C-alpha positions as CSV (number, residue, x, y, z in Angstrom):
1,M,54.1,3.1,-3.5
2,P,55.3,6.3,-4.3
3,E,57.5,8.5,-2.7
4,I,55.6,10.7,0.2
5,V,57.8,13.9,0.4
6,Y,55.1,15.5,3.4
7,E,52.0,14.7,5.3
8,D,49.2,16.4,7.5
9,N,45.5,16.5,8.0
10,H,45.2,18.9,4.8
11,L,47.8,17.8,2.4
12,L,49.9,15.4,0.9
13,I,53.0,15.7,-1.0
14,T,54.3,13.1,-3.3
15,V,56.9,12.2,-5.9
16,K,55.4,10.8,-9.1
17,P,57.8,8.0,-10.5
18,P,58.1,8.5,-14.2
19,N,55.8,6.8,-16.9
20,V,53.0,6.3,-14.0
21,L,49.6,8.0,-14.6
22,T,48.3,11.2,-12.3
23,Q,44.9,10.4,-12.9
24,S,42.9,7.3,-14.0
25,D,42.3,7.3,-17.9
26,S,41.1,4.7,-20.5
27,T,44.2,2.5,-20.3
28,G,43.0,1.3,-16.8
29,D,46.3,1.6,-15.4
30,E,46.9,2.2,-11.9
31,S,47.3,6.1,-11.1
32,L,49.1,7.8,-8.6
33,H,45.8,9.2,-7.4
34,E,44.6,5.7,-7.1
35,M,47.9,4.5,-5.2
36,C,47.6,7.4,-2.6
37,K,44.1,7.0,-1.6
38,A,45.0,3.0,-0.9
39,Y,47.9,4.2,1.2
40,I,45.4,6.7,3.3
41,K,43.1,4.0,3.7
42,E,45.4,1.4,5.0
43,K,47.6,4.0,7.2
44,Y,44.9,5.2,9.2
45,Q,42.2,2.3,8.6
46,K,39.5,4.6,6.8
47,P,36.2,3.0,6.3
48,G,34.4,3.1,2.7
49,E,35.9,5.8,0.1
50,V,38.8,7.9,0.8
51,Y,38.7,11.6,-0.1
52,L,42.0,13.1,-1.7
53,G,41.5,15.9,-4.2
54,L,43.5,16.1,-7.7
55,V,45.0,19.4,-7.8
56,H,47.4,19.4,-10.9
57,R,48.9,16.7,-13.0
58,L,52.3,15.5,-14.3
59,D,52.2,14.1,-17.8
60,R,52.5,10.4,-18.1
61,P,56.2,10.2,-19.1
62,V,57.1,12.9,-16.9
63,G,58.2,12.8,-12.8
64,G,58.2,14.9,-10.1
65,L,56.2,16.4,-7.1
66,V,52.5,16.3,-7.1
67,A,50.1,17.7,-4.5
68,F,46.9,16.4,-2.9
69,A,44.8,17.8,-1.2
70,R,43.1,15.6,2.0
71,T,40.0,17.9,2.5
72,S,37.7,19.9,0.2
73,K,38.9,22.9,1.7
74,A,42.3,22.3,1.1
75,A,41.5,21.6,-2.7
76,S,39.5,24.5,-3.0
77,R,42.4,26.8,-1.9
78,L,45.3,24.7,-3.5
79,S,43.0,25.0,-6.7
80,E,42.8,28.6,-6.4
81,Q,46.7,29.0,-5.9
82,L,47.3,27.0,-8.9
83,R,44.5,29.7,-11.0
84,S,46.6,32.6,-9.7
85,H,50.0,31.3,-10.2
86,H,50.4,31.1,-6.3
87,M,51.2,27.7,-7.1
88,E,55.0,27.5,-8.3
89,R,55.8,24.2,-10.3
90,E,59.5,24.4,-11.6
91,Y,61.2,21.9,-13.3
92,L,64.5,20.7,-14.7
93,A,65.1,19.7,-18.5
94,V,67.9,17.9,-20.0
95,V,68.0,19.5,-23.8
96,R,69.6,18.9,-27.1
97,G,71.7,21.2,-28.3
98,C,74.2,22.8,-26.0
99,D,73.9,26.3,-27.8
100,L,70.7,27.9,-26.5
101,P,70.5,31.3,-25.0
102,E,71.6,31.7,-21.2
103,E,68.5,32.4,-20.5
104,A,64.9,33.2,-22.2
105,F,61.3,33.7,-22.4
106,L,59.4,31.9,-24.9
107,K,55.4,32.8,-25.9
108,D,53.9,30.3,-28.3
109,H,50.2,29.8,-29.3
110,L,49.5,26.1,-29.1
111,L,46.7,23.5,-30.2
112,K,46.0,19.9,-29.4
113,D,45.0,17.5,-32.0
114,E,42.2,15.8,-30.5
115,A,42.6,12.9,-32.9
116,T,46.5,12.1,-32.0
117,G,46.7,13.9,-28.5
118,N,49.7,15.9,-30.0
119,V,50.4,19.6,-29.2
120,K,51.4,21.8,-31.9
121,V,52.4,25.7,-32.1
122,V,50.4,27.4,-34.5
123,R,49.9,31.2,-35.1
124,P,48.1,33.9,-32.9
125,G,44.6,33.7,-33.6
126,T,44.0,30.0,-34.6
127,P,40.6,28.9,-33.4
128,G,41.3,26.8,-30.3
129,A,44.6,27.9,-29.9
130,Q,45.6,28.7,-26.1
131,E,48.6,31.4,-25.0
132,A,51.8,29.6,-23.4
133,R,54.5,31.3,-21.7
134,L,57.6,29.8,-20.0
135,R,61.3,31.0,-18.7
136,Y,64.2,28.8,-18.5
137,H,67.5,29.6,-17.7
138,V,71.0,27.2,-18.6
139,L,72.4,25.7,-15.3
140,A,75.0,23.5,-17.0
141,R,76.0,22.9,-20.5
142,R,78.0,19.4,-21.7
143,P,79.4,20.2,-25.1
144,E,80.8,16.6,-25.7
145,A,77.3,15.5,-25.7
146,D,76.0,18.3,-27.0
147,T,73.2,18.3,-24.2
148,A,72.4,21.5,-21.6
149,L,70.8,21.4,-18.6
150,V,68.1,24.2,-17.8
151,H,65.6,25.2,-15.2
152,V,62.1,25.8,-16.4
153,R,59.6,28.2,-14.5
154,L,55.9,27.8,-16.2
155,E,53.9,31.2,-16.4
156,T,51.0,29.1,-18.0
157,G,50.0,25.1,-17.6
158,R,49.0,24.3,-20.8
159,K,48.9,20.3,-21.7
160,H,52.6,19.5,-23.0
161,Q,53.4,22.8,-22.7
162,I,57.5,22.7,-21.9
163,R,57.7,19.7,-24.2
164,V,56.2,21.5,-27.0
165,Q,58.0,25.2,-27.1
166,L,61.3,23.7,-26.0
167,Q,61.0,21.4,-29.2
168,N,59.6,24.6,-31.1
169,S,62.7,26.5,-29.6
170,G,65.1,23.8,-31.4
171,H,65.9,22.3,-28.2
172,P,63.7,19.2,-27.4
173,I,64.2,17.6,-24.5
174,V,66.4,14.2,-24.1
175,H,64.0,11.0,-24.6
176,D,60.9,12.7,-25.5
177,M,59.6,9.6,-27.9
178,R,56.6,12.4,-28.7
179,Y,58.3,15.3,-29.6
180,G,61.4,14.7,-30.5
181,Q,63.5,11.1,-30.2
182,G,65.0,9.2,-27.7
183,V,66.1,5.2,-26.8
184,K,62.6,2.6,-26.0
185,G,63.1,2.2,-22.2
186,E,64.7,5.6,-21.3
187,S,62.6,8.1,-19.2
188,I,62.2,11.6,-20.4
189,A,64.2,14.2,-19.2
190,L,62.0,16.6,-17.6
191,W,61.3,16.4,-14.1
192,G,59.2,18.8,-11.4
193,A,61.7,19.4,-9.1
194,V,60.2,22.1,-7.3
195,L,57.0,22.8,-5.8
196,R,56.0,26.1,-4.0
197,I,52.4,26.4,-2.1
198,T,50.8,28.2,0.7
199,H,49.5,25.9,3.4
200,P,45.8,26.0,2.6
201,T,45.1,26.4,6.7
202,Q,48.2,27.5,8.4
203,K,48.8,30.2,5.7
204,T,52.6,29.4,5.6
205,P,54.9,29.3,2.4
206,M,56.3,25.8,1.9
207,C,58.8,24.6,-0.7
208,F,59.2,21.0,-1.3
209,T,62.4,19.9,-3.8
210,T,63.4,16.7,-5.3
211,L,66.4,14.9,-7.2
212,P,65.0,14.0,-10.7
213,K,65.2,10.1,-11.2
214,A,65.6,10.1,-15.0
215,G,68.8,8.6,-16.2
216,A,69.6,11.2,-18.4
217,F,70.0,13.6,-15.4
218,S,72.8,11.5,-14.1
219,A,75.7,13.6,-16.2
220,Y,74.5,16.8,-14.3
221,T,74.5,15.4,-10.7
222,D,76.7,18.3,-9.6
223,E,75.0,20.8,-10.5
224,I,71.3,19.7,-9.4
225,Q,72.6,18.9,-5.8
226,A,74.1,22.5,-6.0
227,F,71.2,24.1,-7.5
228,L,68.3,22.2,-5.1
229,S,70.3,22.6,-2.0
230,H,70.5,26.5,-3.3
231,I,66.5,26.7,-3.2
232,S,66.3,24.8,-0.2
233,S,69.1,27.3,1.7
234,Q,66.5,30.3,0.8
235,Q,63.8,28.9,2.6
């Protein structure tokens, strides 16, 4: 079972482990969505089909916070928060190359290759391309390993956006086997560490944080704990 961070009649906030699907696909592998539905069914002894609304997703290799809606009203309101950018998802990543700017705004146009599932940066105006925007700032650097720890805020939510935009900027994410290079069996160093939402019925702001579990983050343990402590202290 995944870690349950928060639970009430309308919400279920969990931590998705790396390499677990958020939602079922053609592989038939068990998904986080299915695991959480089974958890609710068993815990509350629910007869029949359990309702659990899927509001947003993380790429399969990526771990971190995921919000599910336990009622259709919550699902509708959380989906609207996502569309209007009032749901804020913030990520930590370890990237290759410690010479990146202290902070940066990246704007690219992304196009998905339907045959391979890969996403690439293309020229503005390319048919089917979508604009992608994110901001990052550097939390720490390790010159001896030529890596850096960055905090990423999304302004759009495109498929593989963080991975592709950082790779295109010359700083691919450590252990990203699709858009960079890595060691087989090592989890990608990208983690959904902060989730900010407004409670769908109580209308109160909520902020959740979680420590990255992927191995490449271990070199930055102190900086990550300090960053997440600062986030929590602001609530």
